[in-house]
C-alpha positions as CSV (number, residue, x, y, z in Angstrom):
1,X,115.1,83.3,107.5
2,X,112.5,80.4,108.1
3,X,109.1,80.9,109.5
4,X,110.6,79.0,112.4
5,X,113.3,81.3,113.1
6,X,111.0,84.3,112.9
7,X,108.8,83.0,115.6
8,X,111.8,82.1,117.5
9,X,113.0,85.7,117.2
10,X,109.8,86.7,118.0
11,X,109.3,84.8,121.2
12,X,112.5,86.0,122.2
13,X,111.8,89.8,121.7
14,X,108.8,89.3,123.6
15,X,110.2,87.6,126.7
16,X,112.6,91.1,126.9
17,X,112.1,93.6,129.6
18,X,110.6,96.7,128.3
19,X,113.8,98.7,128.9
20,X,115.9,95.9,126.5
21,X,112.9,95.7,124.3
22,X,112.9,99.5,123.5
23,X,116.7,99.4,123.1
24,X,116.4,96.7,120.2
25,X,113.3,98.5,118.7
26,X,115.1,101.8,118.7
27,X,118.2,100.3,117.1
28,X,117.0,97.7,114.8
29,X,113.4,98.7,113.8
30,X,113.7,102.7,114.0
31,X,117.4,102.7,112.4
32,X,118.8,105.1,115.5
33,X,122.2,105.4,115.6
34,X,124.1,104.7,119.3
35,X,123.7,108.7,119.6
36,X,120.6,109.4,118.4
37,X,119.6,106.4,121.2
38,X,122.2,107.6,123.8
39,X,120.4,111.1,123.3
40,X,117.1,109.6,124.4
41,X,118.5,108.0,127.3
42,X,120.5,110.4,128.2
43,X,123.6,108.3,128.5
44,X,126.9,108.0,126.7
45,X,126.9,107.0,122.8
46,X,129.4,104.5,124.4
47,X,126.5,103.4,126.9
48,X,124.1,103.0,124.4
49,X,126.3,100.7,122.3
50,X,127.2,98.6,125.2
51,X,123.7,98.1,126.6
52,X,122.3,97.1,123.0
53,X,125.3,94.7,122.6
54,X,124.7,93.1,126.2
55,X,120.8,92.2,124.9
56,X,122.1,90.7,121.7
57,X,124.5,88.9,123.5
58,X,121.9,87.6,125.9
59,X,119.5,86.4,123.0
60,X,122.2,84.8,121.1
61,X,122.9,82.9,124.3
62,X,119.4,82.1,124.4
63,X,119.1,81.4,121.0
64,X,119.3,77.5,121.2
65,X,117.1,76.8,124.4
66,X,113.6,75.2,124.2
67,X,111.1,78.3,124.5
């Protein structure tokens, strides 16, 4: 990943809501499983997975937007 892409990723991560940012942090930076994340939030594993994938889809959709 280039420096420019890393900077762009940081901007996108900083623009997330706290809740969505926490989900991404737990999954990708702390490397927790969907099951572990579900236990933290008191939701089902399927719901945890759905929430994370929705955040990722939103980030993907906005990736090419000018920031």
